[in-house]
C-alpha positions as CSV (number, residue, x, y, z in Angstrom):
1,M,153.0,-66.3,-57.0
2,L,153.6,-69.5,-59.5
3,R,153.7,-71.0,-56.3
4,R,149.8,-69.2,-55.4
5,L,148.8,-70.3,-58.8
6,R,149.4,-74.2,-58.3
7,R,148.4,-73.9,-55.3
8,S,144.8,-72.8,-56.9
9,L,144.5,-75.5,-58.9
10,G,141.2,-76.9,-57.2
11,V,138.0,-75.6,-58.7
12,A,135.5,-74.5,-55.8
13,A,139.0,-73.3,-54.0
14,L,140.3,-71.0,-56.0
15,V,140.5,-67.0,-55.2
16,S,141.7,-64.3,-57.1
17,V,145.5,-63.4,-56.4
18,L,144.5,-60.1,-56.5
19,S,141.7,-57.4,-55.9
20,V,139.1,-57.7,-58.4
21,G,138.5,-53.5,-59.7
22,A,136.0,-51.9,-61.4
23,A,135.9,-52.4,-65.1
24,V,138.2,-50.4,-67.4
25,A,136.6,-49.3,-70.2
26,A,138.6,-49.9,-73.5
27,P,139.4,-46.3,-75.4
28,K,139.0,-48.4,-78.5
29,P,138.5,-51.3,-80.2
30,R,141.0,-54.0,-79.3
31,N,143.1,-56.0,-81.8
32,V,142.3,-59.5,-80.4
33,I,144.7,-62.5,-81.4
34,F,143.0,-65.8,-80.5
35,V,145.9,-69.0,-80.3
36,L,144.5,-71.9,-80.7
37,V,146.1,-75.0,-79.5
38,D,144.6,-79.3,-80.5
39,D,143.7,-81.6,-77.2
40,L,146.3,-79.5,-74.2
41,R,145.5,-80.4,-70.9
42,F,144.3,-77.8,-69.0
43,D,147.6,-78.2,-66.1
44,A,150.1,-78.4,-69.2
45,M,151.3,-74.7,-68.6
46,G,154.7,-74.7,-67.1
47,F,153.2,-72.3,-64.2
48,L,151.2,-75.3,-63.5
49,T,153.4,-78.0,-63.4
50,P,156.8,-77.8,-62.1
51,G,159.4,-78.3,-64.7
52,L,157.3,-77.9,-67.7
53,Q,158.9,-74.6,-69.8
54,T,156.5,-72.5,-71.1
55,P,157.8,-68.9,-70.2
56,N,155.7,-67.1,-73.1
57,I,152.6,-68.7,-71.7
58,D,153.8,-67.8,-68.1
59,R,153.9,-64.2,-69.5
60,L,150.1,-63.9,-70.8
61,A,149.1,-65.5,-66.7
62,R,151.7,-63.0,-64.9
63,E,150.4,-60.0,-67.2
64,G,146.6,-60.8,-67.2
65,V,144.4,-63.1,-66.0
66,Y,143.8,-67.3,-65.5
67,F,140.6,-68.9,-65.7
68,P,141.3,-71.9,-63.9
69,N,137.8,-73.1,-64.4
70,A,137.2,-73.1,-67.9
71,V,135.1,-75.8,-69.2
72,V,134.4,-77.0,-73.0
73,T,130.2,-78.0,-73.8
74,S,131.8,-81.0,-76.3
75,A,135.2,-82.2,-76.1
76,L,136.1,-83.2,-78.9
77,C,138.2,-81.2,-82.1
78,S,135.3,-80.5,-84.8
79,P,131.9,-80.0,-82.4
80,S,135.2,-77.4,-80.6
81,R,135.5,-75.4,-82.6
82,A,131.9,-75.3,-84.6
83,T,130.4,-73.9,-80.4
84,L,134.0,-71.5,-81.1
85,L,132.7,-70.1,-84.6
86,T,129.3,-69.7,-84.1
87,G,128.8,-69.1,-80.6
88,L,125.9,-72.1,-80.6
89,S,125.8,-75.7,-79.2
90,S,126.4,-78.8,-80.5
91,R,122.6,-79.4,-80.8
92,N,122.3,-76.5,-82.4
93,H,125.2,-75.6,-85.2
94,G,124.8,-79.6,-86.0
95,I,128.2,-80.9,-85.9
96,V,128.4,-83.7,-83.8
97,D,131.4,-85.1,-84.4
98,N,134.6,-84.9,-86.8
99,N,133.4,-86.4,-89.6
100,N,132.1,-84.9,-92.8
101,A,129.6,-82.9,-91.1
102,S,127.7,-80.0,-93.4
103,E,128.7,-76.4,-92.3
104,T,125.5,-75.2,-94.4
105,G,123.9,-72.2,-92.9
106,L,126.2,-71.3,-89.8
107,T,127.5,-68.3,-89.5
108,F,130.7,-67.5,-88.1
109,F,131.7,-64.6,-85.5
110,P,134.5,-63.1,-87.9
111,S,132.0,-61.8,-90.0
112,Y,130.3,-59.7,-87.8
113,L,134.3,-58.3,-86.9
114,Q,134.2,-57.5,-91.1
115,K,131.3,-55.9,-90.7
116,A,133.0,-53.4,-87.9
117,G,135.5,-52.8,-89.8
118,Y,138.0,-55.4,-89.2
119,Q,141.0,-57.1,-90.7
120,T,140.4,-60.5,-90.4
121,A,143.0,-63.9,-90.5
122,F,143.1,-67.5,-90.2
123,L,146.1,-69.4,-90.3
124,G,146.0,-73.1,-89.0
125,K,143.6,-76.6,-88.3
126,W,140.3,-75.9,-88.9
127,H,139.2,-79.0,-89.0
128,M,135.0,-79.1,-90.2
129,G,132.8,-79.4,-93.2
130,Q,134.4,-81.9,-95.0
131,A,137.7,-81.9,-94.3
132,S,137.9,-79.2,-97.4
133,A,140.7,-76.2,-96.5
134,A,139.0,-73.4,-99.3
135,P,138.5,-70.2,-97.6
136,R,135.4,-69.4,-95.6
137,P,133.0,-66.3,-95.0
138,G,134.3,-64.3,-92.8
139,F,138.4,-64.5,-93.5
140,D,140.6,-61.8,-94.9
141,H,143.7,-64.3,-95.5
142,W,143.5,-67.4,-94.8
143,V,145.6,-70.5,-94.1
144,S,144.9,-73.4,-93.7
145,F,145.0,-78.0,-94.2
146,P,142.6,-80.7,-95.0
147,G,141.6,-82.8,-91.6
148,Q,144.4,-83.3,-89.4
149,G,147.1,-82.1,-91.1
150,T,150.6,-83.0,-90.6
151,Y,153.3,-82.1,-88.4
152,W,155.8,-82.4,-91.5
153,P,155.5,-82.0,-95.3
154,T,154.0,-84.6,-97.2
155,P,154.1,-85.7,-100.7
156,T,150.7,-85.1,-101.4
157,G,150.3,-82.3,-98.5
158,R,149.3,-79.1,-99.4
159,L,148.2,-75.6,-97.7
160,N,145.7,-73.6,-99.1
161,V,146.5,-69.9,-99.3
162,D,144.1,-67.2,-100.0
163,G,142.2,-70.4,-102.0
164,R,145.7,-71.2,-103.5
165,E,147.4,-74.8,-103.3
166,V,150.6,-74.3,-102.2
167,A,153.1,-76.6,-100.6
168,Q,154.4,-77.2,-97.2
169,K,157.8,-76.3,-95.8
170,G,158.6,-77.2,-92.7
171,Y,157.3,-78.2,-89.1
172,I,154.1,-77.1,-89.4
173,T,154.1,-75.0,-85.9
174,D,156.6,-72.8,-87.0
175,E,155.2,-72.5,-90.6
176,L,152.1,-71.4,-89.1
177,T,154.1,-68.2,-87.7
178,D,155.8,-67.7,-90.3
179,Y,152.3,-66.9,-92.3
180,A,150.7,-65.6,-89.1
181,M,154.6,-63.1,-88.4
182,D,153.7,-62.0,-92.6
183,W,149.7,-60.9,-92.1
184,L,150.6,-58.9,-89.1
185,E,154.1,-57.2,-90.9
186,H,153.1,-57.2,-94.0
187,G,149.7,-58.5,-95.1
188,R,147.2,-55.9,-93.1
189,D,146.2,-52.6,-93.2
190,A,148.0,-51.0,-90.7
191,K,145.0,-48.1,-90.2
192,K,142.3,-50.2,-89.0
193,P,142.3,-52.6,-86.4
194,F,142.7,-57.0,-87.1
195,F,141.5,-60.6,-85.6
196,L,144.0,-63.0,-86.0
197,Y,142.7,-66.5,-85.3
198,L,146.0,-69.2,-85.1
199,S,144.5,-72.3,-84.9
200,H,148.1,-74.3,-84.3
201,K,147.8,-78.0,-84.9
202,A,149.7,-79.0,-82.2
203,V,149.7,-80.6,-79.7
204,H,147.4,-83.0,-81.0
205,S,148.1,-87.0,-81.7
206,D,150.6,-88.6,-82.9
207,A,152.7,-85.4,-80.9
208,Q,155.3,-84.9,-83.1
209,P,157.8,-82.1,-82.1
210,A,160.5,-79.5,-83.3
211,P,163.8,-81.1,-83.7
212,R,165.7,-78.6,-81.5
213,H,162.8,-80.2,-78.2
214,R,163.4,-83.8,-79.3
215,D,165.8,-84.1,-76.2
216,Q,163.9,-81.7,-74.1
217,Y,162.1,-83.5,-70.9
218,K,163.6,-86.7,-70.9
219,D,164.5,-86.6,-67.2
220,L,161.6,-85.0,-66.4
221,D,159.3,-87.5,-64.3
222,I,156.3,-87.4,-65.1
223,R,152.6,-88.6,-62.8
224,L,150.2,-91.0,-63.3
225,P,147.0,-89.5,-61.8
226,A,146.0,-92.0,-59.3
227,S,143.3,-93.0,-61.2
228,A,145.0,-94.6,-63.6
229,A,146.0,-97.7,-61.3
230,D,144.0,-101.3,-62.1
231,T,142.1,-101.1,-58.7
232,P,139.0,-102.8,-58.0
233,E,138.9,-99.4,-55.5
234,N,139.6,-96.7,-58.6
235,Y,136.6,-98.5,-60.6
236,A,134.1,-99.0,-57.2
237,G,131.3,-96.8,-58.8
238,K,132.2,-96.6,-62.4
239,P,130.8,-97.5,-65.3
240,M,131.1,-100.1,-67.1
241,W,132.4,-98.6,-69.8
242,V,135.2,-96.6,-68.1
243,R,136.5,-100.5,-67.2
244,N,136.4,-101.4,-70.3
245,Q,138.2,-98.6,-72.5
246,R,140.3,-99.1,-70.5
247,N,141.3,-101.4,-72.7
248,S,141.2,-99.6,-76.1
249,W,143.0,-97.5,-78.2
250,H,141.5,-94.5,-76.0
251,G,142.6,-96.6,-72.1
252,V,145.9,-96.9,-71.3
253,D,146.1,-100.8,-71.6
254,F,146.4,-100.1,-75.4
255,P,146.8,-96.5,-76.3
256,Y,146.7,-96.5,-79.7
257,H,146.5,-100.0,-80.1
258,S,150.7,-99.5,-79.2
259,T,153.2,-100.3,-76.1
260,R,153.9,-97.1,-76.1
261,A,153.8,-95.5,-72.3
262,I,151.6,-93.1,-71.2
263,T,154.4,-90.9,-70.0
264,E,156.6,-90.3,-72.6
265,N,153.2,-89.8,-74.5
266,T,153.1,-87.2,-72.2
267,R,156.4,-86.0,-72.6
268,Q,155.9,-85.8,-75.8
269,V,153.3,-83.6,-75.7
270,Y,155.5,-81.1,-73.7
271,R,157.7,-81.3,-76.1
272,T,155.8,-80.4,-79.3
273,L,154.3,-77.8,-77.0
274,S,157.7,-75.8,-77.4
275,A,157.2,-75.1,-80.4
276,V,153.6,-73.3,-79.4
277,D,155.6,-71.8,-76.8
278,E,157.5,-70.1,-78.5
279,S,154.8,-69.0,-81.4
280,L,153.3,-67.2,-79.0
281,G,156.4,-65.2,-78.3
282,R,156.9,-64.7,-81.5
283,V,153.3,-62.8,-81.8
284,L,154.1,-61.6,-78.4
285,A,157.5,-59.8,-79.5
286,W,156.0,-58.1,-82.4
287,V,152.9,-56.9,-81.0
288,D,156.2,-55.4,-78.0
289,R,157.4,-53.8,-81.3
290,A,154.4,-52.6,-82.7
291,G,154.0,-50.2,-79.6
292,L,150.3,-52.6,-79.5
293,A,149.6,-53.6,-76.3
294,K,147.6,-51.7,-74.6
295,E,145.6,-51.7,-78.1
296,T,145.9,-55.8,-78.5
297,A,144.2,-58.9,-76.7
298,V,145.8,-62.2,-76.6
299,I,143.8,-65.2,-75.8
300,F,145.4,-68.6,-75.0
301,Y,143.3,-71.3,-75.1
302,S,142.0,-75.4,-76.5
303,D,139.7,-76.7,-78.0
304,N,139.3,-79.4,-75.3
305,G,141.4,-80.4,-72.7
306,F,142.9,-84.3,-72.4
307,L,142.6,-87.4,-70.1
308,T,146.5,-88.7,-69.0
309,G,145.0,-91.8,-67.4
310,D,143.0,-90.2,-65.4
311,H,140.1,-93.4,-64.5
312,G,142.8,-95.7,-67.0
313,L,141.3,-93.7,-69.8
314,I,143.5,-91.3,-72.3
315,D,141.8,-88.7,-75.3
316,K,139.2,-86.3,-74.5
317,R,135.7,-87.1,-75.2
318,N,133.5,-88.0,-71.9
319,A,132.0,-85.5,-69.4
320,Y,135.5,-85.6,-66.1
321,E,137.1,-82.8,-65.5
322,G,140.8,-83.9,-67.2
323,S,138.6,-83.9,-70.8
324,I,136.2,-80.6,-69.9
325,R,138.4,-78.2,-68.7
326,V,140.6,-76.2,-71.0
327,P,143.8,-74.0,-70.7
328,M,142.8,-70.3,-70.7
329,V,144.9,-67.1,-70.2
330,V,143.6,-63.7,-71.8
331,W,146.3,-60.9,-71.7
332,A,144.7,-57.1,-72.5
333,P,146.8,-54.5,-71.2
334,G,145.5,-52.1,-69.4
335,L,142.2,-52.9,-69.9
336,L,143.0,-56.7,-67.6
337,P,144.1,-56.8,-64.2
338,A,147.7,-58.4,-63.9
339,G,148.3,-61.6,-62.1
340,K,144.5,-62.6,-62.0
341,V,143.0,-65.6,-61.4
342,E,139.1,-65.7,-62.3
343,P,137.7,-69.0,-61.1
344,G,134.3,-67.6,-62.8
345,M,133.3,-70.8,-65.0
346,V,133.8,-70.0,-68.7
347,R,132.7,-71.9,-71.7
348,N,133.4,-71.6,-75.6
349,L,129.6,-70.9,-75.5
350,D,131.5,-67.2,-74.1
351,M,134.0,-66.7,-77.0
352,A,132.1,-65.6,-79.8
353,P,130.7,-63.0,-77.2
354,A,133.9,-62.1,-75.6
355,I,136.0,-61.5,-78.7
356,L,133.1,-59.3,-80.6
357,D,132.9,-57.5,-76.8
358,L,136.6,-56.3,-77.2
359,A,135.9,-55.4,-80.5
360,G,132.3,-53.4,-79.7
361,V,130.3,-55.5,-81.1
362,R,127.5,-57.0,-79.9
363,A,126.8,-60.0,-79.9
364,P,123.9,-62.0,-82.2
365,A,121.2,-62.6,-80.1
366,H,120.9,-66.3,-81.7
367,F,125.2,-66.4,-80.0
368,E,123.5,-68.8,-76.8
369,G,126.6,-67.9,-74.2
370,R,127.7,-64.5,-72.7
371,S,130.9,-62.4,-73.0
372,F,133.2,-63.4,-70.1
373,L,135.0,-59.8,-70.4
374,P,132.7,-58.4,-67.2
375,L,134.1,-61.2,-65.4
376,A,137.6,-60.7,-66.2
377,T,137.6,-57.2,-65.7
378,G,135.4,-56.8,-62.4
379,A,132.5,-55.7,-63.7
380,I,130.3,-58.3,-62.6
381,A,131.9,-60.3,-60.0
382,T,132.5,-64.1,-59.4
383,A,130.0,-64.9,-57.0
384,A,127.0,-63.6,-59.0
385,W,128.7,-65.1,-62.0
386,P,126.5,-68.3,-63.2
387,Q,128.3,-72.0,-63.4
388,E,126.0,-73.8,-65.0
389,L,127.4,-75.7,-67.7
390,I,125.6,-78.9,-70.2
391,Y,128.2,-81.1,-72.3
392,E,127.3,-82.8,-74.7
393,Y,129.0,-85.5,-76.8
394,Y,127.7,-88.2,-79.2
395,W,129.0,-91.2,-79.9
396,E,131.2,-91.6,-83.0
397,W,131.5,-94.7,-84.9
398,N,135.2,-94.2,-85.4
399,F,135.8,-95.0,-81.4
400,P,133.0,-96.7,-80.2
401,M,134.3,-97.4,-76.7
402,T,133.3,-93.8,-75.4
403,P,128.7,-93.5,-75.3
404,T,126.6,-90.3,-75.9
405,T,127.6,-88.2,-72.8
406,F,124.9,-86.0,-71.0
407,A,125.8,-83.6,-68.2
408,I,125.9,-81.1,-66.0
409,R,127.8,-79.0,-63.8
410,D,126.6,-76.5,-61.4
411,G,129.8,-75.5,-60.1
412,R,129.9,-77.8,-57.3
413,Y,127.9,-81.0,-58.4
414,K,128.8,-82.9,-61.3
415,Y,125.8,-85.3,-62.6
416,I,126.4,-87.3,-65.8
417,Q,124.3,-89.8,-68.0
418,Y,124.2,-92.1,-70.8
419,H,122.3,-92.6,-74.3
420,G,121.9,-96.1,-75.5
421,V,123.9,-97.6,-73.0
422,W,123.1,-100.6,-70.4
423,D,125.3,-98.9,-67.3
424,L,125.2,-96.3,-64.2
425,E,125.1,-92.8,-63.6
426,E,127.2,-90.4,-62.2
427,L,127.0,-88.0,-59.6
428,Y,130.1,-86.1,-57.6
429,D,130.6,-84.0,-55.0
430,L,133.7,-82.3,-57.0
431,Q,134.6,-79.8,-53.7
432,A,134.7,-82.8,-52.0
433,D,135.8,-84.8,-54.6
434,P,137.8,-83.1,-57.2
435,G,139.1,-86.4,-58.7
436,E,135.5,-88.3,-59.4
437,M,136.5,-91.0,-57.4
438,T,133.1,-91.0,-55.3
439,N,130.0,-91.6,-57.0
440,L,126.8,-90.6,-55.3
441,I,124.5,-91.8,-57.2
442,D,122.7,-94.0,-55.0
443,D,123.5,-92.0,-52.2
444,P,120.1,-91.2,-50.1
445,A,121.4,-87.8,-48.6
446,Q,121.7,-87.3,-53.0
447,F,118.7,-88.7,-53.7
448,D,116.7,-84.9,-54.5
449,R,119.9,-83.7,-55.5
450,K,120.0,-86.3,-58.3
451,L,116.0,-86.0,-59.1
452,D,116.6,-81.8,-59.5
453,L,120.1,-82.5,-61.9
454,R,118.6,-84.6,-63.9
455,K,115.9,-83.0,-64.7
456,R,118.2,-79.6,-65.3
457,L,120.2,-81.3,-67.8
458,Y,116.7,-82.4,-70.3
459,L,115.6,-78.6,-69.7
460,G,119.1,-77.7,-70.7
461,L,119.4,-79.6,-73.5
462,A,117.0,-78.5,-75.7
463,A,118.0,-77.2,-79.1
464,A,116.3,-74.8,-80.6
465,G,112.6,-74.7,-80.6
466,G,112.6,-76.9,-77.5
467,R,113.0,-79.8,-79.7
468,H,114.9,-82.9,-78.2
469,A,116.9,-85.3,-80.6
470,I,119.5,-87.8,-80.8
471,P,121.8,-86.5,-84.0
472,F,123.8,-89.2,-85.7
473,G,125.9,-89.8,-88.5
474,E,125.8,-92.3,-91.4
475,R,128.4,-95.2,-89.9
476,A,130.6,-96.2,-92.6
477,G,132.7,-98.9,-90.4
478,P,133.9,-100.8,-87.2
479,G,135.5,-98.4,-85.8
480,V,138.6,-99.0,-83.5
481,V,137.0,-101.9,-82.0
482,F,140.6,-104.0,-80.5
483,R,141.7,-105.3,-76.7
484,R,144.5,-106.4,-76.0
485,T,144.7,-110.0,-75.5
486,D,146.6,-109.3,-71.7
487,G,144.8,-106.4,-70.8
488,A,142.8,-105.8,-68.8
489,P,139.1,-107.9,-68.9
490,A,135.1,-106.5,-69.3
491,A,133.9,-105.1,-66.4
492,D,131.1,-106.9,-64.7
493,F,128.1,-105.6,-64.3
494,P,128.3,-103.6,-60.5
495,A,127.4,-105.7,-57.3
496,E,124.6,-103.9,-57.4
497,W,122.7,-104.9,-59.7
498,M,122.5,-108.5,-59.1
499,R,119.4,-109.6,-58.5
500,R,118.0,-113.5,-57.6
501,P,114.0,-114.3,-58.9
502,G,110.9,-113.2,-56.8
503,D,112.8,-110.7,-55.1
504,P,110.4,-107.4,-54.5
505,D,112.7,-104.4,-56.5
506,L,112.8,-106.7,-59.8
507,L,109.9,-103.8,-60.7
508,D,111.0,-100.5,-59.4
509,G,113.5,-99.5,-62.4
510,I,110.2,-98.9,-64.6
511,F,108.8,-96.5,-63.5
512,P,110.3,-93.1,-62.7
513,D,111.7,-91.8,-59.6
514,S,109.9,-89.8,-56.4
515,R,110.3,-88.3,-53.6
516,A,106.9,-91.3,-53.1
517,K,109.0,-93.9,-54.4
518,F,112.6,-93.3,-52.5
519,E,110.6,-93.5,-49.3
520,A,108.8,-97.0,-49.8
521,Q,112.7,-98.3,-51.4
522,Q,113.5,-96.6,-47.7
523,A,110.9,-98.3,-45.5
524,R,111.6,-102.0,-47.3
525,R,115.2,-102.1,-46.7
526,A,115.0,-101.0,-43.4
527,K,112.4,-103.7,-42.5
528,T,114.0,-106.5,-44.6
529,D,117.6,-105.2,-43.3
530,G,119.4,-108.0,-41.3
531,A,117.0,-110.2,-42.9
532,P,117.6,-113.8,-44.3
533,R,117.0,-113.2,-48.1
534,K,115.2,-116.8,-49.3
């Protein structure tokens, strides 16, 4: 099965390893354990990456449903987490960056679970709302820390436990798991269904493994994507910002303004993931001991993906596949089939409706997503499931190298545009080009598709009330702007943009693209092809 899963990574080529049967009705509302990791790449699971050891995540895939086409609508921690909790996109919940975004007026979906008689607990990284660690509405039990938190205790570091400040005692992944186990075993009413939101700091940079894992993977061969190489072929058709970001905080030439190798950074992420996998194992062992396997659903997920050298980049934020795709496995014995690979696209927008669905709670009308449970059970066929993703990322002053980015992905094709920068658009055929290496934006054969996707993207980006606006926060500094002196030079402007005074198409770009304009341009080019330029 695992070899089949590894061969199933392509977005369009994925097929189910089992026949999809009819939906299985849950006899009663399920307990739900939602395990969230931070910045984990979509393929960083043992059953997909040879040599990586994640036996408990692998168990979920073996006994549950793996979603290789899980994506986020904004690949940044705070906006994605807000989407998970509210069922709203960034343009509607208003948390658009990792700075001091307000949570005023937002309702978090566990509040609906409480009204349905659930006991709820949040343990771990919240990372919204002015770095406050205070308890939030919707949770009966609370353990958190300000902002990013730390892997190890510091003199000033504190956990907020139900409103009380408590010193952090040890390695954060293990400590959060201890709190989780204590609540599961002793802190809840066993007569009530429960929802546990276990939100790890791991594997966010700088990833720091537990001491027992520090020597793990020292001989593991880490291979970067082919697009990491600094070659003319790799940057052909790429926007200038991509080439420029290569030599920056979020690029392979100057990662985090250090000399670290991306291969070793990846090993550190894998080592740090080991404690998360052990944490999952402890939770699953408790579910088994308690005899609750057929009454419980476990969801493993990440807030966004991560680039490991793709196109010369690290981090997330952009709309490339390594940034927007996330690991997702759902385990619910007796409800979901075992060993199923479900290629239907699932967004972070769909998580809150699905968890409410598992609890037998109707999602409120203002939710923008839909429950993926019918897709997971087979009640809805993959072919009938919507495949359109609207993506948004808003420029953040701290990390100015990534521009405001909008994208639409319709299953096979992805169109990307950038706001407020002088740069190229992008169009990719993900079926023929899963690595996003050949930009089709100026391919005459794709002209009508480009216009269609542009229009659909604009319509899809409408916020509540139909408005279109670019949200932004207060700028408080220059951000990390440095470049390595011996790193890649700045990008040249695209050769196809170079003109001379008097060229006949100098004003073409001012007018909106249309079929008539396109045909006139094609006729002019056919007439002048081969003629010497004056």
